[in-house]
C-alpha positions as CSV (number, residue, x, y, z in Angstrom):
1,M,150.9,46.6,113.9
2,L,149.4,43.1,113.0
3,D,152.4,40.8,112.1
4,H,153.0,38.4,109.3
5,R,151.5,35.5,111.1
6,T,148.2,37.2,111.7
7,E,148.3,38.4,108.1
8,T,148.6,34.7,107.1
9,F,145.7,33.7,109.1
10,M,143.4,36.5,107.8
11,T,144.3,35.4,104.2
12,V,143.5,31.9,105.0
13,C,140.0,33.0,106.5
14,N,139.2,34.9,103.2
15,V,140.3,32.0,100.8
16,M,139.8,28.9,103.0
17,N,142.5,27.2,101.3
18,Y,146.4,26.9,102.2
19,R,147.6,26.8,98.8
20,E,145.9,29.9,97.6
21,A,146.6,31.6,100.7
22,A,150.5,30.8,99.9
23,E,150.0,32.1,96.5
24,L,148.5,35.4,97.6
25,L,151.4,36.1,100.2
26,H,154.1,34.9,97.9
27,I,155.2,32.3,100.4
28,T,155.3,28.5,100.5
29,Q,152.5,26.4,101.6
30,P,154.7,24.8,104.4
31,A,155.1,28.5,105.8
32,V,151.4,29.1,105.9
33,T,151.1,25.9,108.0
34,Q,153.9,26.9,110.3
35,H,152.2,30.3,110.8
36,I,149.0,28.8,111.7
37,Q,150.6,26.2,113.9
38,F,152.3,29.1,115.7
39,L,149.0,30.9,116.4
40,E,147.3,27.7,117.5
41,K,150.1,27.1,120.0
42,E,149.9,30.8,121.1
43,Y,146.2,30.7,121.9
44,G,146.0,26.9,122.8
45,C,143.2,26.0,120.5
46,R,142.7,24.7,116.9
47,L,141.8,27.2,114.4
48,F,140.9,25.2,111.3
49,L,140.0,21.6,110.6
50,Y,139.1,19.4,107.7
51,E,135.5,18.2,107.3
52,N,135.1,16.0,104.4
53,R,138.2,17.2,102.9
54,K,137.1,20.7,103.2
55,L,138.8,23.4,105.5
56,I,136.5,24.9,108.0
57,K,136.9,27.5,110.7
58,T,136.5,26.6,114.4
59,P,134.5,28.9,116.6
60,A,137.9,30.0,117.9
61,A,138.9,30.9,114.4
62,R,135.8,33.0,113.9
63,M,136.5,34.9,117.4
64,L,140.1,35.5,116.3
65,E,139.0,36.7,113.0
66,D,136.5,39.1,114.4
67,Y,139.1,40.6,116.7
68,L,141.8,40.9,114.1
69,C,139.5,42.4,111.7
70,S,138.6,45.1,114.3
71,A,142.2,45.6,115.5
72,K,142.9,46.3,111.6
73,Q,140.2,48.9,111.7
74,R,141.7,50.5,114.8
75,E,145.0,50.6,113.0
76,D,143.6,52.1,109.9
77,F,142.0,54.7,112.0
78,L,145.5,55.6,113.6
79,R,147.1,55.8,110.4
80,E,144.4,58.2,109.0
81,K,145.1,60.4,112.0
82,L,148.6,60.4,111.5
83,K,148.6,61.1,107.9
84,N,145.8,63.5,107.4
85,N,146.8,66.1,109.9
86,G,143.4,66.2,111.6
87,L,141.2,65.6,108.6
88,R,138.4,63.4,109.8
89,E,137.6,60.5,107.2
90,L,134.4,58.9,107.5
91,R,133.6,55.5,105.5
92,I,129.8,54.6,106.1
93,G,127.4,52.6,104.3
94,A,123.6,52.9,104.3
95,T,120.5,50.8,103.0
96,K,118.6,52.5,100.3
97,T,115.9,54.0,102.4
98,I,118.1,55.4,105.0
99,G,120.7,56.7,102.3
100,D,118.3,58.2,100.3
101,Y,115.5,59.6,102.6
102,V,116.8,59.8,106.1
103,I,120.4,60.9,106.7
104,T,120.6,63.7,104.1
105,D,120.6,66.6,106.8
106,Q,123.3,64.7,108.8
107,I,125.5,64.3,105.8
108,H,125.2,68.2,105.0
109,K,125.9,68.9,108.6
110,F,129.1,66.7,108.6
111,L,130.4,68.1,105.5
112,D,129.7,71.7,106.3
113,Q,132.7,71.1,108.7
114,S,135.9,71.9,106.7
115,D,137.9,69.2,108.3
116,T,135.8,66.1,107.2
117,S,135.8,63.8,104.3
118,L,133.0,61.2,103.5
119,T,132.8,58.0,101.6
120,L,129.1,56.8,101.6
121,I,128.0,53.5,99.9
122,V,124.2,53.0,99.5
123,D,123.3,49.3,99.0
124,N,121.1,46.5,100.3
125,T,121.8,45.1,103.6
126,K,123.5,41.9,102.4
127,H,126.2,43.7,100.4
128,L,126.9,46.3,103.4
129,L,127.3,43.4,105.7
130,Q,130.1,41.9,103.5
131,L,132.0,45.2,103.1
132,L,132.0,45.5,106.9
133,E,133.6,42.2,107.0
134,Q,136.0,43.1,104.5
135,N,137.0,46.3,106.7
136,A,135.8,48.4,103.8
137,L,133.5,50.6,106.0
138,D,133.8,52.0,109.5
139,Y,130.1,51.3,110.1
140,A,126.6,51.1,108.2
141,I,123.3,52.3,109.1
142,I,120.7,49.6,108.0
143,E,117.1,48.8,108.6
144,G,117.6,45.0,108.0
145,Y,118.4,41.9,110.0
146,F,122.1,41.2,111.2
147,D,124.1,38.7,113.2
148,K,124.4,40.3,116.8
149,N,127.0,37.5,117.2
150,R,129.4,39.1,114.5
151,F,128.3,42.8,114.8
152,G,128.0,45.3,117.3
153,S,125.1,47.8,117.2
154,Q,123.7,51.1,118.3
155,L,120.0,52.1,117.9
156,Y,119.8,55.1,115.5
157,R,115.9,55.4,115.2
158,R,112.6,53.4,115.1
159,E,110.4,53.8,111.9
160,S,106.9,52.3,110.9
161,F,106.7,49.9,107.9
162,V,103.6,50.6,105.9
163,G,101.8,49.8,102.6
164,I,101.8,52.3,99.7
165,C,99.4,52.4,96.8
166,P,97.9,54.8,94.2
167,K,96.2,57.7,96.2
168,D,92.7,56.8,94.7
169,H,93.2,53.2,95.5
170,P,90.7,51.5,97.7
171,F,93.3,50.4,100.2
172,A,94.5,54.3,100.8
173,G,93.9,55.3,104.4
174,K,92.7,51.9,105.3
175,E,93.7,48.8,107.6
176,V,94.0,45.8,105.2
177,S,94.4,42.1,105.9
178,V,97.1,40.3,104.3
179,E,94.4,38.0,102.5
180,D,93.0,41.2,101.0
181,L,96.6,41.8,99.4
182,L,96.8,38.6,97.5
183,S,94.7,40.0,94.6
184,E,97.0,42.9,93.9
185,T,100.3,43.1,92.1
186,L,103.2,43.4,94.7
187,I,106.2,45.4,93.7
188,H,109.0,44.7,96.0
189,R,112.9,45.0,96.5
190,E,115.5,42.4,95.6
191,K,116.8,39.5,97.6
192,G,119.3,40.8,100.2
193,S,117.2,44.1,101.0
194,G,116.0,44.7,104.4
195,T,112.4,45.7,103.2
196,L,111.9,42.4,101.4
197,A,113.2,40.4,104.4
198,I,110.6,42.2,106.7
199,L,107.8,41.6,104.2
200,E,108.6,37.9,103.6
201,D,108.7,37.5,107.5
202,K,105.3,39.1,107.8
203,L,103.7,36.9,104.9
204,L,105.2,33.9,106.6
205,E,103.5,34.6,109.8
206,H,100.1,34.3,107.8
207,N,101.4,31.1,106.0
208,E,101.6,33.1,102.6
209,S,104.5,34.0,100.4
210,L,105.4,36.2,97.4
211,E,104.2,33.3,95.1
212,R,100.5,33.7,96.5
213,F,100.1,37.2,94.9
214,H,98.3,37.8,91.7
215,R,101.6,39.0,90.3
216,H,105.0,40.1,92.0
217,I,107.7,42.5,90.4
218,C,111.0,42.9,91.6
219,I,112.8,46.3,91.4
220,S,115.9,47.6,92.9
221,S,115.1,51.1,92.6
222,F,112.9,52.9,95.1
223,K,112.2,55.7,92.4
224,M,111.1,53.2,89.8
225,I,108.9,51.6,92.5
226,I,107.2,54.7,93.5
227,D,106.8,55.8,89.8
228,L,105.1,52.4,89.1
229,I,102.8,52.6,92.1
230,K,101.7,56.2,91.3
231,S,101.0,54.9,87.7
232,G,98.8,52.1,89.1
233,Y,100.8,48.9,88.5
234,G,100.6,47.7,91.9
235,I,101.2,48.1,95.6
236,S,104.4,47.9,97.7
237,F,105.6,48.0,101.3
238,V,108.2,50.8,102.5
239,Y,109.3,52.8,105.6
240,E,106.8,55.5,106.6
241,V,109.7,58.3,106.0
242,L,109.7,57.2,102.2
243,A,105.7,56.8,101.9
244,K,105.4,60.4,103.2
245,S,108.0,61.8,100.7
246,D,105.5,61.8,97.8
247,P,101.9,63.4,98.3
248,E,100.7,61.3,95.2
249,L,101.1,58.0,97.2
250,G,98.1,56.5,99.3
251,I,99.4,54.8,102.6
252,F,97.7,51.9,104.3
253,T,98.7,49.6,107.0
254,L,98.2,45.7,107.8
255,K,95.7,44.6,110.4
256,G,97.2,43.6,113.7
257,E,100.1,45.2,115.6
258,P,101.9,48.1,113.8
259,L,105.0,47.0,112.1
260,I,107.8,49.0,113.8
261,R,111.3,48.4,112.8
262,E,114.7,49.7,114.1
263,F,117.4,51.4,112.1
264,N,120.6,50.4,113.6
265,I,124.4,51.6,113.2
266,I,126.2,48.3,113.0
267,Y,130.0,47.6,113.0
268,L,132.4,44.9,113.6
269,K,131.9,43.2,116.9
270,Y,135.2,44.4,118.6
271,A,135.6,47.6,116.8
272,E,136.2,50.9,118.5
273,V,134.2,53.4,116.3
274,G,132.5,55.5,119.1
275,E,134.4,58.4,118.1
276,K,133.6,58.1,114.5
277,I,129.8,57.5,115.2
278,G,129.9,60.7,117.3
279,W,131.4,62.6,114.3
280,F,128.0,61.8,112.5
281,L,125.5,62.1,115.2
282,D,126.7,65.2,116.8
């Protein structure tokens, strides 16, 4: 069990203010200071510093925070096992492509077992990473970028990233240059999504950006994006598994090396989630 001093430390990490941490924990501010000083003495390093009157975490504090988040996750897993009499509870996140188009069969397979319970959150990469850091998920399956210093990972699969357009569009079935795209209306996902980050990186390689398109439209729903594409409102970029999900879509690729990206299972750096990953993948 994590003790009251580590709980104080984690609260300070969350709010980055000793006074607010004291109020949340219903203790005095000097008590918060004493708890942090005890941990600093215990580990032989500074955990927090003031820089321009602003409290900041030291690298040691970040390491300790990651470790304690993972320890809390392991403790919660143990509590689940003791409380649920063998019921296997899984809390996972998935980005929208993966949640809506990739893992359906595995969800069915997992839930077909009577001793299982599932919470699935489908959202963009940025929000899923936040939920992992808050210990609200066991792991997430994402197609976006993540900080490998803060999260561990396991490759799930690789997938091609392709363009989509109406089936009768001149791009359909073709290899297209980035320059050819700019006269089109581009329909893309919101900030924080993995697909938008990949597209922006590819444009940057050619010294281009979203603003260079004739028009660009931001839509957070893949269903709406596909409906707009089929109705002739523009083009977009998605993973091949989504592109092939609708026979009315045309598919095109960009000139140059194929865009292949990883789908990864990610989790807190020090978390022991191998057993729970096995529940879902077996």
